VOPA-869534 format. One record per residue: x, y, z of N, C-alpha, C in turn; residue number from 1. Coordinates in steps of 0.2 Angstrom, whole numbers, plus 5000, padded with zeros to 4 digits. Layout:
{nxx = X&nyy = Y&nzz = Z&caxx = X&cayy = Y&cazz = Z&cxx = X&cyy = Y&czz = Z&seq = NUM}
...
This chain:
{nxx = 4990&nyy = 4977&nzz = 4951&caxx = 4983&cayy = 4976&cazz = 4950&cxx = 4981&cyy = 4971&czz = 4944&seq = 1}
{nxx = 4976&nyy = 4967&nzz = 4945&caxx = 4975&cayy = 4961&cazz = 4941&cxx = 4974&cyy = 4962&czz = 4934&seq = 2}
{nxx = 4971&nyy = 4968&nzz = 4932&caxx = 4970&cayy = 4969&cazz = 4925&cxx = 4976&cyy = 4974&czz = 4922&seq = 3}
{nxx = 4981&nyy = 4975&nzz = 4926&caxx = 4987&cayy = 4979&cazz = 4924&cxx = 4986&cyy = 4986&czz = 4922&seq = 4}
{nxx = 4980&nyy = 4989&nzz = 4924&caxx = 4978&cayy = 4996&cazz = 4922&cxx = 4981&cyy = 5001&czz = 4927&seq = 5}
{nxx = 4982&nyy = 4998&nzz = 4933&caxx = 4985&cayy = 5002&cazz = 4939&cxx = 4991&cyy = 4999&czz = 4942&seq = 6}
{nxx = 4994&nyy = 5003&nzz = 4946&caxx = 5000&cayy = 5001&cazz = 4950&cxx = 5000&cyy = 5005&czz = 4956&seq = 7}
{nxx = 5003&nyy = 5003&nzz = 4961&caxx = 5004&cayy = 5006&cazz = 4968&cxx = 5011&cyy = 5008&czz = 4969&seq = 8}
{nxx = 5013&nyy = 5014&nzz = 4972&caxx = 5019&cayy = 5015&cazz = 4974&cxx = 5019&cyy = 5018&czz = 4982&seq = 9}
{nxx = 5025&nyy = 5017&nzz = 4985&caxx = 5025&cayy = 5020&cazz = 4992&cxx = 5032&cyy = 5022&czz = 4993&seq = 10}
{nxx = 5033&nyy = 5026&nzz = 4999&caxx = 5040&cayy = 5028&cazz = 5000&cxx = 5041&cyy = 5032&czz = 5006&seq = 11}
{nxx = 5046&nyy = 5037&nzz = 5006&caxx = 5048&cayy = 5041&cazz = 5012&cxx = 5042&cyy = 5046&czz = 5014&seq = 12}
{nxx = 5038&nyy = 5048&nzz = 5009&caxx = 5033&cayy = 5053&cazz = 5011&cxx = 5027&cyy = 5049&czz = 5015&seq = 13}
{nxx = 5027&nyy = 5043&nzz = 5016&caxx = 5022&cayy = 5039&cazz = 5020&cxx = 5016&cyy = 5038&czz = 5017&seq = 14}
{nxx = 5015&nyy = 5039&nzz = 5010&caxx = 5009&cayy = 5039&cazz = 5006&cxx = 5009&cyy = 5033&czz = 5002&seq = 15}
{nxx = 5003&nyy = 5030&nzz = 5001&caxx = 5002&cayy = 5025&cazz = 4996&cxx = 4999&cyy = 5028&czz = 4990&seq = 16}
{nxx = 5001&nyy = 5028&nzz = 4984&caxx = 4999&cayy = 5031&cazz = 4978&cxx = 4996&cyy = 5026&czz = 4973&seq = 17}
{nxx = 4990&nyy = 5027&nzz = 4971&caxx = 4987&cayy = 5023&cazz = 4965&cxx = 4989&cyy = 5027&czz = 4959&seq = 18}
{nxx = 4991&nyy = 5023&nzz = 4954&caxx = 4993&cayy = 5027&cazz = 4947&cxx = 4989&cyy = 5023&czz = 4942&seq = 19}
{nxx = 4987&nyy = 5027&nzz = 4937&caxx = 4985&cayy = 5024&cazz = 4930&cxx = 4991&cyy = 5022&czz = 4926&seq = 20}
{nxx = 4991&nyy = 5016&nzz = 4924&caxx = 4997&cayy = 5014&cazz = 4920&cxx = 4997&cyy = 5016&czz = 4913&seq = 21}
{nxx = 4992&nyy = 5019&nzz = 4911&caxx = 4992&cayy = 5021&cazz = 4904&cxx = 4994&cyy = 5028&czz = 4903&seq = 22}
{nxx = 4991&nyy = 5033&nzz = 4907&caxx = 4993&cayy = 5040&cazz = 4907&cxx = 4997&cyy = 5043&czz = 4912&seq = 23}
{nxx = 4999&nyy = 5038&nzz = 4917&caxx = 5003&cayy = 5040&cazz = 4922&cxx = 5001&cyy = 5045&czz = 4927&seq = 24}
{nxx = 4994&nyy = 5046&nzz = 4928&caxx = 4991&cayy = 5051&cazz = 4932&cxx = 4990&cyy = 5047&czz = 4939&seq = 25}
{nxx = 4990&nyy = 5051&nzz = 4944&caxx = 4988&cayy = 5049&cazz = 4951&cxx = 4980&cyy = 5048&czz = 4951&seq = 26}
{nxx = 4978&nyy = 5042&nzz = 4954&caxx = 4971&cayy = 5041&cazz = 4954&cxx = 4969&cyy = 5042&czz = 4962&seq = 27}
{nxx = 4973&nyy = 5040&nzz = 4966&caxx = 4971&cayy = 5041&cazz = 4974&cxx = 4978&cyy = 5041&czz = 4978&seq = 28}
{nxx = 4977&nyy = 5044&nzz = 4983&caxx = 4983&cayy = 5044&cazz = 4988&cxx = 4980&cyy = 5043&czz = 4995&seq = 29}
{nxx = 4983&nyy = 5038&nzz = 4998&caxx = 4981&cayy = 5037&cazz = 5005&cxx = 4987&cyy = 5037&czz = 5010&seq = 30}
{nxx = 4985&nyy = 5039&nzz = 5016&caxx = 4991&cayy = 5039&cazz = 5021&cxx = 4992&cyy = 5032&czz = 5023&seq = 31}
{nxx = 4998&nyy = 5030&nzz = 5022&caxx = 5000&cayy = 5023&cazz = 5023&cxx = 5003&cyy = 5023&czz = 5030&seq = 32}
{nxx = 5006&nyy = 5028&nzz = 5033&caxx = 5008&cayy = 5028&cazz = 5040&cxx = 5009&cyy = 5035&czz = 5043&seq = 33}
{nxx = 5007&nyy = 5035&nzz = 5049&caxx = 5008&cayy = 5042&cazz = 5052&cxx = 5015&cyy = 5043&czz = 5055&seq = 34}
{nxx = 5019&nyy = 5038&nzz = 5055&caxx = 5025&cayy = 5039&cazz = 5059&cxx = 5032&cyy = 5037&czz = 5055&seq = 35}
{nxx = 5031&nyy = 5033&nzz = 5050&caxx = 5037&cayy = 5030&cazz = 5047&cxx = 5036&cyy = 5029&czz = 5039&seq = 36}
{nxx = 5042&nyy = 5029&nzz = 5036&caxx = 5042&cayy = 5028&cazz = 5029&cxx = 5039&cyy = 5021&czz = 5027&seq = 37}
{nxx = 5036&nyy = 5021&nzz = 5021&caxx = 5033&cayy = 5015&cazz = 5019&cxx = 5039&cyy = 5011&czz = 5015&seq = 38}
{nxx = 5039&nyy = 5004&nzz = 5017&caxx = 5045&cayy = 5001&cazz = 5014&cxx = 5043&cyy = 4995&czz = 5010&seq = 39}
{nxx = 5036&nyy = 4993&nzz = 5010&caxx = 5034&cayy = 4987&cazz = 5006&cxx = 5027&cyy = 4987&czz = 5004&seq = 40}
{nxx = 5025&nyy = 4984&nzz = 4998&caxx = 5018&cayy = 4983&cazz = 4996&cxx = 5018&cyy = 4977&czz = 4993&seq = 41}
{nxx = 5012&nyy = 4973&nzz = 4994&caxx = 5011&cayy = 4967&cazz = 4990&cxx = 5003&cyy = 4967&czz = 4989&seq = 42}
{nxx = 5001&nyy = 4966&nzz = 4982&caxx = 4994&cayy = 4966&cazz = 4980&cxx = 4992&cyy = 4958&czz = 4980&seq = 43}
{nxx = 4986&nyy = 4957&nzz = 4982&caxx = 4984&cayy = 4950&cazz = 4982&cxx = 4983&cyy = 4948&czz = 4974&seq = 44}
{nxx = 4983&nyy = 4941&nzz = 4973&caxx = 4983&cayy = 4939&cazz = 4966&cxx = 4976&cyy = 4941&czz = 4963&seq = 45}
{nxx = 4971&nyy = 4941&nzz = 4967&caxx = 4965&cayy = 4943&cazz = 4963&cxx = 4963&cyy = 4951&czz = 4964&seq = 46}
{nxx = 4968&nyy = 4955&nzz = 4966&caxx = 4967&cayy = 4962&cazz = 4966&cxx = 4962&cyy = 4965&czz = 4971&seq = 47}
{nxx = 4960&nyy = 4961&nzz = 4976&caxx = 4955&cayy = 4963&cazz = 4981&cxx = 4958&cyy = 4967&czz = 4987&seq = 48}
{nxx = 4964&nyy = 4964&nzz = 4989&caxx = 4968&cayy = 4967&cazz = 4995&cxx = 4975&cyy = 4969&czz = 4993&seq = 49}
{nxx = 4978&nyy = 4973&nzz = 4997&caxx = 4985&cayy = 4974&cazz = 4997&cxx = 4987&cyy = 4975&czz = 5004&seq = 50}
{nxx = 4994&nyy = 4973&nzz = 5005&caxx = 4997&cayy = 4973&cazz = 5012&cxx = 5003&cyy = 4978&czz = 5011&seq = 51}
{nxx = 5003&nyy = 4983&nzz = 5016&caxx = 5009&cayy = 4987&cazz = 5016&cxx = 5013&cyy = 4986&czz = 5022&seq = 52}
{nxx = 5019&nyy = 4988&nzz = 5022&caxx = 5024&cayy = 4988&cazz = 5028&cxx = 5028&cyy = 4994&czz = 5028&seq = 53}
{nxx = 5029&nyy = 4996&nzz = 5034&caxx = 5033&cayy = 5002&cazz = 5036&cxx = 5039&cyy = 5002&czz = 5040&seq = 54}
{nxx = 5043&nyy = 5007&nzz = 5041&caxx = 5049&cayy = 5006&cazz = 5045&cxx = 5047&cyy = 5006&czz = 5052&seq = 55}
{nxx = 5041&nyy = 5007&nzz = 5054&caxx = 5040&cayy = 5007&cazz = 5061&cxx = 5037&cyy = 4999&czz = 5063&seq = 56}
{nxx = 5039&nyy = 4995&nzz = 5058&caxx = 5037&cayy = 4988&cazz = 5059&cxx = 5030&cyy = 4986&czz = 5059&seq = 57}
{nxx = 5025&nyy = 4990&nzz = 5056&caxx = 5018&cayy = 4989&cazz = 5056&cxx = 5017&cyy = 4987&czz = 5049&seq = 58}
{nxx = 5012&nyy = 4982&nzz = 5049&caxx = 5009&cayy = 4979&cazz = 5043&cxx = 5002&cyy = 4981&czz = 5043&seq = 59}
{nxx = 4999&nyy = 4982&nzz = 5037&caxx = 4992&cayy = 4984&cazz = 5036&cxx = 4989&cyy = 4981&czz = 5030&seq = 60}
{nxx = 4983&nyy = 4979&nzz = 5031&caxx = 4979&cayy = 4975&cazz = 5026&cxx = 4974&cyy = 4981&czz = 5024&seq = 61}
{nxx = 4974&nyy = 4982&nzz = 5017&caxx = 4969&cayy = 4987&cazz = 5014&cxx = 4965&cyy = 4983&czz = 5009&seq = 62}
{nxx = 4959&nyy = 4986&nzz = 5008&caxx = 4954&cayy = 4985&cazz = 5003&cxx = 4957&cyy = 4989&czz = 4997&seq = 63}
{nxx = 4958&nyy = 4985&nzz = 4991&caxx = 4961&cayy = 4989&cazz = 4985&cxx = 4956&cyy = 4994&czz = 4982&seq = 64}
{nxx = 4950&nyy = 4992&nzz = 4981&caxx = 4946&cayy = 4996&cazz = 4978&cxx = 4944&cyy = 5002&czz = 4982&seq = 65}
{nxx = 4943&nyy = 5001&nzz = 4988&caxx = 4940&cayy = 5007&cazz = 4993&cxx = 4946&cyy = 5011&czz = 4995&seq = 66}
{nxx = 4952&nyy = 5008&nzz = 4996&caxx = 4958&cayy = 5011&cazz = 4999&cxx = 4957&cyy = 5012&czz = 5006&seq = 67}
{nxx = 4953&nyy = 5007&nzz = 5009&caxx = 4951&cayy = 5007&cazz = 5016&cxx = 4955&cyy = 5002&czz = 5020&seq = 68}
{nxx = 4958&nyy = 5005&nzz = 5026&caxx = 4962&cayy = 5001&cazz = 5030&cxx = 4957&cyy = 4996&czz = 5034&seq = 69}
{nxx = 4959&nyy = 4989&nzz = 5034&caxx = 4955&cayy = 4984&cazz = 5037&cxx = 4958&cyy = 4982&czz = 5043&seq = 70}
{nxx = 4965&nyy = 4982&nzz = 5044&caxx = 4969&cayy = 4979&cazz = 5049&cxx = 4976&cyy = 4981&czz = 5050&seq = 71}
{nxx = 4978&nyy = 4983&nzz = 5056&caxx = 4985&cayy = 4984&cazz = 5057&cxx = 4988&cyy = 4979&czz = 5062&seq = 72}
{nxx = 4994&nyy = 4977&nzz = 5061&caxx = 4997&cayy = 4972&cazz = 5065&cxx = 5004&cyy = 4974&czz = 5066&seq = 73}
{nxx = 5008&nyy = 4971&nzz = 5071&caxx = 5015&cayy = 4973&cazz = 5072&cxx = 5019&cyy = 4967&czz = 5070&seq = 74}
{nxx = 5024&nyy = 4969&nzz = 5066&caxx = 5029&cayy = 4964&cazz = 5063&cxx = 5034&cyy = 4962&czz = 5068&seq = 75}
{nxx = 5037&nyy = 4957&nzz = 5068&caxx = 5043&cayy = 4955&cazz = 5073&cxx = 5049&cyy = 4959&czz = 5071&seq = 76}
{nxx = 5054&nyy = 4959&nzz = 5075&caxx = 5060&cayy = 4963&cazz = 5074&cxx = 5065&cyy = 4959&czz = 5071&seq = 77}
{nxx = 5064&nyy = 4953&nzz = 5070&caxx = 5069&cayy = 4949&cazz = 5066&cxx = 5073&cyy = 4945&czz = 5071&seq = 78}
{nxx = 5078&nyy = 4941&nzz = 5069&caxx = 5082&cayy = 4936&cazz = 5073&cxx = 5089&cyy = 4939&czz = 5075&seq = 79}
């Protein structure tokens, strides 16, 4: 997050968790995937959006402040 007061985590529980960086308390939990573990997160430089990736090869665009899902797309399987 751009002001470094929060950070995000993801993992095998298929959740994306917002954390307070000062007191290490959970702020928000969103369901990142219904089917597969979460494998990647990237926050935009201005902190407005973040993108998640999961083992089912889906990528998702989220609004950071709202925790709202804006778009789901399919990633390619590789070369």
